[in-house]
N, C-alpha and C positions, 0 to 999 in steps of 0.2 A: 488385726490377724494376718494371718500368712499371706492372705489373698490379695487386702491392701498392701502391704510390703511388695509382693510381686506388683501390682499394679505401678508402684512409686518407683519400683526399681525399673521397669520400663519405659518409663517417661522420665529416667533422670538424664540430664544433661553434664557431660563429661567435658572439659574445657583441659584443652595439652597446648600451652602457648610455646612457639617456637618456630623454627625456621622448615618450610616443606620441604625445601632442598637438602637438608641435613638428614641422612638416612637415620639417624639415631632416633630424633625426634618422632620421623614418622613411623618408626617400627614400635616406638614407645607409645603414639595414639593409639594404634590397632591393637597394640596387646592390652592396654587401659579399658578400650572398647569392650573388647573381647571378656575383660575381667568383669565389667560391668554388667554387661547384657548375655554375655553367653552366645552371643548370635549376632550374625552381621545381614542384613536384607536389602538393604538399599545404601549407595555410598554415591556421595556427591562432590566431584572434585573441582574446586572451585578457584583455588590459589592462583593469582596471577600478578605479574610485575610488569611496567611499562620498561621501555629502555631509554636513557637520557644520551645526549651530546651525540657528535657527530662516528659513525660506526667505522669510518675509514681515517678517521684520526689516531696515528699510531700511539698515543698515549691513553685513548680510551678502550679500558678493558672490562667496562661496566656489561658487555652485552654477553659475556659468559654467564652471569648470574641470570639473565634474563631466560637464556635457552636450559637453566638448571632448574627453574621454577616452572617454566611456561610447558615444559616438554617433558626434559627427564624424570622430573619429580611425579608428572602423571603417568608416566610411564612404570614407574616403580611402586607408585599406589596402587595404581591398577593391578599390579600382581600382589600386594597385599591383600586386597581387599577379595581378589579371587580366592587365594589361600583361607582367608577367613569364612567366606561363604561356603566352601567346600561342595560337598555334594547334594547340600538343600538348594545350591542354585541363589540368583538374586538380582538386581539391576545396579549397574554401574552409569551415572552418568557425568560426564566431563563439560565442564562449560569453558568452550574455546572463545571464538572471537568469529566475528565476519571478516576480520582482517585475515582469516586462514584461508580466503577462500578468493578474495578482492586484493587487487596491490594494496600497499600502504607505503608509498617511498619515506614517510615521516618515522618508520618504526619496522623496517626490514627483519629484523633479528625477529621480533615481536610476530611479525605476521608470519616468518617462516616457523615460528614453533607453534601457533597456532594450526597452523598448516599440517604441523607434524601429528597434531592430535587428531585433527579430522581423519587423516588417512591410517593413522595406529586405531583408532575408532573401526574405520571401515576394513581394513584388513584382520582385526583380532574379534570382530564379532562372529564372524561364522564359526571360528575358532571355540569360542567362549559358549555359543549357542550349543554346542555338546556335551557340555555341564549344565545346562540350565542355567546358565548366566545372561544377561541382557546387555550389552555395550553401547549408549549411545551418546550421542554429542550434541551440545545446545552451543550454537554461534551467534549472539547478539550483538548487533552494531553499538554505539556511544550509549552506554547506559547513564542514568542520571545518579552518580555517587559522589560522595564527596572528594573521592581523589580528582574526580573527573571537574568538578567545579572548584575546585582548590586552583587547579593547573589553568582553568578558564580566566581566574581571578589573578593570579599571580605571574602568569607567563602566556598573557592572551596570542602572543604571535605563535607561540609552541604551539597552543592549542589549535590556532585557526590553521597552522600547518596539519594539525591532525585530524580536526574534526570537518574541515574544508570550508566551515563558517561558524561565525561565534553565537548565529541566532536560529540553528537549527532545534527542534524539537527533541530531546534527550529521552532515551528509551526509558519508561518507568520499570525501576526493579521489581516490580509485582506483575508487570508482563512476563518477563522472563521466568519468575518463579510460577508462574501460572503454566507455561510450556512444559517446564521441569515436573511440576506437579502429574501434568498429565501423561508425561511419559511414563511415569512410576506405575502406571496404571498395568493391569497385567494383558490384556488385550494388546499390545503394542509388541512388535516384535524388536528383537536387536538389531543394531545397523543404523536406526535412524540418523540422519545429521539434520537439524533444523537450526535455519539460518531465521533470526527474530530481528526483521527490520525496525527502524526508527517509529514507523508508526504503531507498532504492535502487529505488523502483518506478519506471518511465516512463510518461507521458502524452502523447499525440500530441492536441494540442488543433484540429488544423489536418486532418491526413492522417497515417495511418498507414504504416509502410515495408512494403512488398509482402513482403519476408522475414520468415521468426522469429527473425531471428537479435537484433536490435535489443530485439524484445519479452523474449527470453531475457534479456538483461542486465537489463532491467525487473525481472526476478524473481530474480535476482544466481545464476544459472545461470554457467558457466564460459565468459566470453568474454574471449579474447584470452588465455589460460592463467589466468585470474582464479580464485580459489577454490581450498579443498584437493582433494587427490586422494583417490582411494578407498583408496592405502595412507596417507597422512596421516591421511585420518578414522580408519582401522583402528588405527594408532598412539596417535592421541588416545583415542579411547573405549575402548581396553583396556589401555592402562598406567597405573601408577599408582592402580589403583582402592582407592578408600578402604575400610576396615572397615566404617566407619557412612555414613550420609546423611541428610539432611534433608528431611521432608515435611510438609505441612501436614494436619492430622487434625481433623475434628470433634469437640469434647469436651462439648459444651451446644447443643442445638437454639436455632436464633435464627435470625431473618433479618437480624440486624447481623453482620457476617463476623468483624470483629474480636472479639465477644464469643465467637463460637460458635467460635472456633477456634487451635488453637497450633501453633508448630513442634515435632516431636517430631525425636529421632535413632532412627534404625533400623540394625540390620544389614543389611549389604550381603549380597543372597541370590545363591546360582548360580542358571543356568538350569537349571530341572528338566524333563526330557524332553519336547520338544514346545513348548519356551517360550525366549523371548529376554529377554536382560537390555540392557535399554536406557538410554543416556546421554541424558538429556532435554537439550535446546539450546532450546526455545521451548514456551511453554503459551499458549492463549488465554482469556481472560475472557470470561463469559458473563453475561446478564442473571438467566440461573436458576441461577448459583453460590448466589445467597443463598436461592434456593428449596429446595435440597439441602441447606445448611447448617441449614435451619429444620425438615427432615424431612419435606418433603413429597413426595418421590420415592419414598418409604415404603408399603406397602400401609396403614399407619397410623402415628399418631404415636408410639402404644405399641411399634410392631416398630421403628420409628427409634430410640426412646428405649432399646430392648433390645440394639441395634447398637452405641451407643455404648462406645468411640470408632472413628469411622469414616473412611476416607480421602477425598480431595475433589478435584475438578479433573475437568473432561471429555474436555479434547482436548491433545495436545501432538506435538510434531515431535522426534526422537530419533535418534541412530546408535546402529546395535547393537554391545555391546560384548561381547559372550557369544553363544554359539548352544549351547542345551542338545541332548542325543542326539537321534536322530531327526529334527532340522528339515533339510527341503530347500527350496531355493530361496530362502535368506538366508545372508549371510556378515558376518562382522564388518567395520565401517564402512559396510554399509549406511546410507541414510537410511531412516527409516520414520514412519508416521503413525499415532497410535494414538486409539481415540474408548471411553474408558473413565471410571471414577469415582476415579483415581488419579493424576491426571495433575501436581496440584501437588508434585512430589516430583523431586528432583535425579538419582533413578535409578526405574528399574521393572522389572518381568518382566510381559511381554504373552504370549499364546498366539500361537504363527507365524500360525495360520489365521485371526487376526483383526488381525493387524497390517498394513499397508498401505504396501506401498514407494512412494516418492515418487522423484522425480528427485533432490531437493536438501533440505537442510534452511535454511530460510528463514521469516519472518513471513509472506509473502503464502502458503505451503503451509497454516499454520496457519489463517488467514484463509478459507481453502477447506474447512475441515473442518466442525464444528459449523453456522457461518454458511453457508457455499457451500452444502454438501450439503444442510441444510435448505431453502435456496431451489432448489437444481435439482430436489431430488425431489418438493419440496412443490407446485410447479407444474407437474411434470409429471404426477406420478404422483396425487396428492390434488386436482389443480386443473383438470387435463384441459386443460390452455390449448391455445388454438387460434389461430393468424394470424388478425391484424384485430381481436383482441378488445381490450376496454378493460379496462385494470386498475389498481387502486388499490395502494398498499402504502404503509402506515404506519411510522412509522418510520425513513423510508428512509436515513438519513444513518448510520444503526449499521453495525454488523458484518453483518448479515445481509440489512438492505434494500438494501443498495448492490448486492449480487448480483442480488439480485428486481429491480431496478428494469434492470440492464444484460441478464438472463438473458430479461425480457420484450419490450426493445427487439428484441433477437436473434431474438426469434421473431415478429418482423412485428406488436408489439401497440402501441399508445397506451397511454404510461404517465402516470398523476397520483402523485405523491409527495408526502407529509407530512414536513415536518420543523421545529425551531425556530432561527431565526435567518438571518441574511444568508451567514455562511459555509456552512452547511451546503446552504443554498439553494443559493448558487454551485457547491458542488461535485456537487450532483445535476443542475443543469444540463450544467454537465462532461460527465457520464455520459450525456446524451443524453435525460433526460426530460422530457417534451411539457409538464407541466403542474405547476411545483410550489406547492404551498400550505405557506405559513410560517404555522402555526398559532398563532405569537403575533401576527401581525397581520391573518390572515384568519379569518373561520368555515370550517371544512371543511364543514360541512353545507350552508352559505349558497352555496360554490363548486359543491359537486356538484348542486344544486338548480338554479343558474343557468346553469352551462356544460354540465352531461352531464344533462339531461331523460330521454334514453333507458336510462340505468342505469350500472351499472357493472359488468362481465360477471364479472372474478375480482376478489377482493379476498384482500391477503396482510397479515393483520393481527396485530401485537404489542402492543399498547398496551393493549387494553381500555377500561373506560369510558365517555366519549362518544364516543370517536374510533369504538369500535366501534358505538355506536348510530347513529353517523352512517353508518357502512359499510354496515348492515343498512338503513336505510332507503333506499339510494342503491342498493341491487342491481337489476339488471335483470331482466327474468322469464327463468329459469331459470341466474340468475346462482349462483356458487358462492364461499362466504365460508371461507377457511383459516385456522383459528387457531393460531398458532405460538405464542402468547403472549399476557400478560396486563401486561405491564412496570408499567404505573400500579399495580398491585396489591400488587408484590411486596414493598416494606417496609413495607407496612401489617400485613401478615400475611396477605393472600391473604383480604379479607372474602369474605363470598358475595353475589354480585352478581344483582341484579333487573332483569329485563327484558321488562316486561309485553307482552303482544300478540305475541310473538317466533314463537310457532308460527302465528299468522294470518298474519305478514307472509311467512313463508317459502311458507306454504301457497298466498297469493294469488298469488304470483310464480312456483310452481314451483320456488323456488329453494332451495338446500340451503346447509349448514355443516357443516364437518368439522373435526376436531382433528387435529393433525400433531403427532406426538412421534416425532423424530430416530431413536431406537434401535429404532422399531418396523419401520423398513425398513432395517434392516441389510443385506438382500440386495442392495440397490441400490448400496451404499457403493462397491465398487470401478469399477465401470462408470461412474456419474457423477463419482465424483472423477477419475478420467483424461478424461474430456471436459472437464472444468472445467480441470485443466491444462493441454492442449491449447489450451484458448480462450485461456487467461492468456499463452500462450509463442507464440500466433499473434497477438498484442496486439488480441483480440477482446473481452479481459474486462479491465477495471482494477480492479487489489486496492488497495483505499483501508487502509493501516494508520495507527492514529492514530499522532502524531508525538510523543507524549510517550513518553521512555523510562522503563523500568522494568528492573530489572536485579536477579539473585537471587532466592531464593526468600521473603526476607524482604520483598520489592516486591510481593508479590501481594496485602496487604490495601488496600495503596494503589490498586492498580490495579483493583480492584472497586469500589471509592470512586470513581474516577475514572469509571468506566462508569455508576455508578450517579447520577453529578452532573449526567445531562444534556449536559457538555461535550466529551464525545468526540465523534471525526468518524473513522470507518471502524472496522477491529476493532482491540482494545486486546490487544497482546501484552505478555509478559513474558519476558525474557530469562535461561535459566537459566544457562547456560554460552557461552563463548566458542571458537568453533570456531579451529584451527589455520589460519592466511592463509599464503599465499606471494606474491611478488614479483609483479607482472605480465610476462609475457612478453615484451612489446613496449617499444621505445623511441621516443618522440615527440620 
């Protein structure tokens, strides 16, 4: 019938092979599309090539082709799409690259081309809005494609220069497609530039979408049918349960995680009354992991010694595998978060009244647990943060510091943050920090004395040593210093610190100092975690997960090393299990 023929025509796929940099090929592609479909509603410009060789080698002329494909063709084909859409309007989405916003010394022309696409999008969007055409841009980091995999195998040195490391977790194409599909929805306005990070998180360096849907895509929620359903999670978590599972136990007290721990096999328990059996998916790494293995979280070293061997790991996100008698409000397949002392395990048992329901199991949720909750509760409950105050956050590019700076900005504060290195400083600037102090180049004490003569109202301190001393000296009258840790002392066995004159300094300024240990504030967990998730899903709170990939319980010691090396950026997470997946529900 004519209706069937029309439906068939509407779903026809027309393939036009050729070089997108050749104007004749591109013009033919658009002409063929219009002849087949009669209209153009959505145009996705996805072509791109990388550069080869040394740009400054006089014999290397390949850079011009990169410019032609990655920038010129985008501009020309945007113009063609606008002509095809006419007065009916439509959506044009260019796939650029995060390299258009961050330096790429290994590929400067590629980065310049992608930067051109970003700014072409931002500059042209207001003009096209008058034609009812939305122009947007998606900038993914390194995507798991056959091209990238081939370079990693055939030229690992070139791949290492480009990627920074060969063991990073490549971004899945489905994550990029999910963001593109969401941008196609009519409630989004033009001009959006979305950066898709390695973890799947989305950043908006210039403006954020008005709705919550794109932000939810950044947190791996169900966008356009992506992600496992409740039934799939239940089947995955509860089927083929093993007789035994692996966990990490502390057998010797030491701040050396490798020396202190070993992986052991344990029989899989069933859930007792009021308990949940959990299949763990992600676990978080914290600076205090080595304090715990050294026995410092017990009443005394003698008590810690008497309890050997004991479990370890502070936080995890899991799927409920079984529900014990008398449990209400939980079902098999529910994603839950736990804060405990036995997180480094493939399975676990938790009291239902201590488990926290979460909307999904993903690395970002792990980051919101110890790290996010510490920042949220400490600033509000212990620091009594007020709008307009000046806040100092030390180790701000770490797991908890990233949240402290953002929450302080959301509260209307001026934020000063310390970090070591250009990459960490750049991340903090993207998070909105007003003054970043790179302690590898600047003296924090000198900066605070010269630029903040009135002092700091609230200090969120986790380093100790000289950083702590500089923070105390800079406290404003009635200032508050929150001690959440002393990372500089952890690996040295936590030696006794000396701070002569401390009582006098606090007394003179009517300043105060408070220690903060998260588990002492358990009554605030649910409220603050719900607020953090809402802020993340609304695009107000960005969650930075370290891009280095760690898989399996065996990778936990290496992840601990990575955190303590000072090279991590954001939250370090280990994936213990892989969730079931389903295909995207949409076709582009």
